[in-house]
C-alpha positions in Angstrom: -112.3 149.9 53.2 -111.4 146.3 52.5 -112.4 144.0 55.4 -109.1 142.1 55.1 -107.2 145.4 55.8 -109.4 146.1 58.8 -108.9 142.6 60.2 -105.1 142.8 59.8 -104.7 146.0 61.7 -105.0 144.4 65.2 -102.5 141.7 64.1 -100.0 144.3 63.0 -100.4 146.2 66.3 -100.0 142.9 68.2 -96.8 142.0 66.4 -95.4 145.5 66.8 -95.9 145.3 70.6 -94.0 142.0 70.7 -90.6 143.7 70.4 -88.1 143.8 73.2 -89.5 145.7 76.2 -86.4 145.5 78.3 -83.1 147.3 77.9 -80.5 145.1 76.2 -78.6 142.9 78.7 -75.3 143.8 77.0 -75.5 147.4 78.5 -73.9 146.3 81.8 -71.9 143.2 80.9 -68.3 142.9 82.1 -65.9 143.1 79.2 -63.5 140.4 78.2 -60.6 142.5 79.6 -62.4 143.1 82.9 -63.0 139.4 83.3 -59.5 138.4 82.3 -58.1 140.8 84.8 -60.1 139.3 87.7 -59.5 135.6 87.9 -61.8 135.1 90.9 -64.8 136.8 89.2 -64.0 134.9 86.0 -64.1 131.6 87.8 -67.3 132.4 89.5 -69.1 133.6 86.3 -67.7 130.6 84.3 -69.3 128.2 86.9 -72.6 130.1 86.7 -72.5 129.8 82.9 -72.0 126.1 83.2 -75.0 125.8 85.5 -77.5 128.2 83.9 -76.4 129.7 80.6 -80.0 130.5 79.6 -80.5 132.8 82.6 -77.1 134.6 82.2 -77.4 134.9 78.4 -75.1 134.1 75.5 -73.4 137.4 75.4 -72.0 137.2 79.0 -71.0 133.5 78.6 -69.3 134.2 75.3 -67.3 137.0 77.1 -66.4 134.5 79.8 -65.2 132.0 77.3 -63.1 134.6 75.4 -61.6 135.9 78.7 -60.7 132.3 79.7 -59.0 131.8 76.4 -57.2 135.1 76.7 -55.9 134.2 80.2 -54.8 130.7 78.9 -53.2 131.7 75.6 -52.0 135.2 76.6 -51.7 137.9 74.0 -50.4 135.4 71.4 -47.3 137.4 70.7 -44.8 134.9 72.2 -42.4 133.7 69.5 -41.5 130.1 69.2 -38.1 129.4 70.6 -36.8 126.0 69.4 -34.2 124.2 71.5 -30.5 124.9 70.6 -29.8 121.3 70.2 -31.9 118.9 68.3 -33.4 116.0 70.3 -31.6 112.6 70.2 -33.9 109.7 69.5 
């Protein structure tokens, strides 16, 4: 057998063991709808994301940002209603 192949086997085994050992964090994340429905929880988690985004993770903080936008903008289905009289300048 080629000595290069033998030397590369431990490297391959080491790289294969470097995969994620934890369950994905997204398994128990609150959804955008859940966060948007609970303003107190949304405010709390939004503050935590500002302080320590690395600890909470991008997925949760992205859900928080999307829920904040959803609460601010609503469902986006409100039609534009211009005034009946044009403004006088």
